C-alpha positions in Angstrom: 72.2 -65.4 -70.6 70.9 -61.9 -69.9 70.6 -60.0 -66.6 69.0 -61.7 -63.7 65.5 -60.5 -62.8 65.9 -58.0 -59.9 62.2 -57.1 -59.4 60.7 -58.9 -56.4 57.7 -61.1 -57.2 55.4 -59.0 -55.0 56.2 -55.8 -56.7 55.8 -57.3 -60.2 52.4 -58.7 -59.1 51.3 -55.3 -57.7 52.4 -53.5 -60.9 50.5 -56.0 -63.1 47.4 -55.8 -60.9 47.5 -52.0 -61.4 47.8 -52.5 -65.2 44.8 -54.8 -65.1 42.9 -52.1 -63.2 43.7 -49.6 -66.0 46.2 -47.4 -64.3 48.7 -45.6 -66.4 52.4 -46.2 -66.2 52.8 -42.7 -64.6 50.1 -43.4 -62.0 51.8 -46.8 -61.2 55.2 -45.1 -60.8 53.6 -42.5 -58.4 52.1 -45.3 -56.3 55.4 -47.1 -56.1 57.2 -43.8 -55.2 54.7 -43.1 -52.6 55.3 -46.5 -51.0 59.1 -45.9 -51.3 59.6 -49.1 -53.3 63.0 -49.1 -55.0 63.2 -49.8 -58.7 64.6 -53.2 -59.9 67.9 -51.5 -60.3 67.8 -50.3 -56.6 67.1 -46.6 -57.4 64.7 -44.7 -55.2 62.6 -43.1 -57.9 60.3 -44.8 -60.4 59.7 -43.1 -63.7 57.1 -44.0 -66.3 59.6 -45.7 -68.5 60.6 -48.1 -65.6 57.0 -49.3 -65.4 56.7 -49.5 -69.1 59.8 -51.6 -69.5 58.9 -53.9 -66.5 55.4 -54.7 -67.7 56.7 -55.8 -71.1 59.1 -58.4 -69.7 58.3 -62.1 -70.5 57.7 -62.7 -66.8 55.2 -59.8 -66.5 53.3 -61.0 -69.6 53.0 -64.5 -68.2 51.6 -63.1 -65.0 49.3 -60.8 -66.9 48.0 -63.8 -68.9 47.2 -65.5 -65.6 45.4 -62.4 -64.3 43.2 -61.7 -67.4 43.2 -64.9 -69.3 45.0 -65.9 -72.5 44.1 -63.8 -75.5 42.7 -60.8 -73.7 45.9 -59.0 -72.8 45.9 -55.2 -73.0 48.7 -53.6 -74.9 
């Protein structure tokens, strides 16, 4: 069953767009903190590990495939 996805679609899309643009997990966390976006768990501060974990979810990887095309996903 697992936990329900708590990250809003718009936040996930923004994160994955930044990944495609080549931004680091730390840089993405800084952008989200600057915009005062809460983490999926509702906490006020994003850390690099939050971004790392989020962008490796199945939902994020499906979105990434749509952004860059199947087979050209960056690790």
